C-alpha positions, 0 to 999 in steps of 0.5 A: 830585876829579872823575874828569878830575882824576884822569886828569891826575894819572895822565898825570903819572905816566905821564909821569914813568915814561916819562922814566925810562924813556928815561933808562935804555934801554927795550931794557935795563930790559926785559931786566932785567925778562925775566931776573929770578929768579921764585922771588925775585919770588914770594916778594917777593909773598908779603911784600907780602901779609904786609905788607898783612895786618900793616896789616889787623890793625892795623885789626882789633886797634884796632877790638876795643878799641872793643867792636866785634864784627867778625870778624878775616876781615872785617876784614882783607878790608875793609882788603885792599879799601881798599888797592887802592883807595888805589892808584887815588887820589892820596895813597893816600887811597882807604884811608879807604873801608875803614870803608864796605867793613866796613859793607856786609860786616857793619853795623860802625859807620862811626864806629868804622870811621873812628876806627880807620882814622884810628888806624891811619894816624895811627901808620902816619905816625909810624912812618914818620916816625921811621924816615925821621929814622933813614934820613936819618941813616944815608945822609947817613953813608954817601952823597954827598947833595947839599943838593937831595935832602937838602931833599927828603928832609928834606920828606918826613920833615916830610910824614910827622910832620906826617901823624901829628900831624894825624891824632892831633890829628883824634882827641884834640885839642880845638882844632879843636873849639873853634875850629869852635864859635866858628863855629857862631853863624854866620848862613849856615854856623851849620847846617853847622858844627854837623854837623861838630861832631856828626861831630868829637864822634862821631869823637873819641868812638870814637877815645877807646876805641881809645886803648889799642891804639897801642902794638900797632898801631905794632908791627904797622906796623913789621912791615909796614914790615919785610914790604916791606922783605924784599919790595924785597930780594927784588926786587933779589936777583931782579935780581941786584943784591948791595947794598943790603943788607935794613936798606938796604931798610928806610931806603930804604922809609921816605924813599921811602914819604913821597913816595906822600902827595904827591898831584900823580900817583896813588898817588905813581906816577912819584915813588916811582920816582924816589925809589927809582932816585934812592937805589939809584943812589947806593948803586951800581945801574945805572940800568936795574936801578934802574928794572927794580926800580921797575916790578917793585916797582909791578906786584907791589904792585898785583898783590898787592892784588888781593886786594882785588877779594874784598870789593869783588865780595862787597858789590857793587862798583858805580859809587857806591863809585867816585864815593866814591872819585872825592871822596876827599881829603887831611885838609889839604883836608877840605872841609865840603861833603865831610862833609855830603854824604859822611858825612851828618853821622853817618857813615852814609857814609864820611868820606874823609881819606888815607892808606896803608900 
């Protein structure tokens, strides 16, 4: 993806935020933010860091099952670097540069790293899809949800479920390989398809080693969701809001997280905030506090991800990394040219698809 397209997506997200601020009255929103309880904001930041660490540990646990000898601290730092990059890419797909970062830190093979990132991503999608379905049932029973919002939430659940199933199919499915093998004798694209088959074979070979980590990875992803929910609860308390409850925020987070993966804005900017405002409004939170909540959430989320600058500076944060980040695309739009040009058909560079915590 070219840099100008990222700027267009960023502009769309900022436009949505401006509209939300106009609806809520900017003066009232800033007043809410300025009077927020600082100790609770600090605790929310710690909870966000805990959530990111749980995602990093899920990546590390998966790596260990493949037999890769890497230090826990290196895996955690690489994961934080990937999470930072996910904040500036559509559909949070920059997280799939994590194997490249880890490879630069300690030489961990990109094939192993990518298999484990995809494994973590698949479980992230499936855990959140399950929670989203439970959340949908819960909110339908207590809130006056209209048909338009209901359809949007159902689409969100389907996005999460589809993402998880798609990534698992990439790791262990044979249909895609079978389809590609039927095309490898094509006179023009034969060599290219052969290369893609080699890449997928390498990925699936490493993924088989990580298969035994699925339960542990799913548990750590669940812990990350809980930690993120605690962070949202602390932000809410800091604004003097007595509701929603911690359980409510766990359900809200699960539903809203689906919209992070809609690639029309950078990292779901604006779309995520709209989802929070709508659900909080239905739960009786004033619109100025709801918008203030979403802005504090976004700023804290990005601020805590700045830990990812440590590994990026450690490996030399040069334009080559940014150029790779520009070309991140979602799994559904994975292109053969990117597989060959960036992965070099042997995982010497990062194969990039799409996820986040």
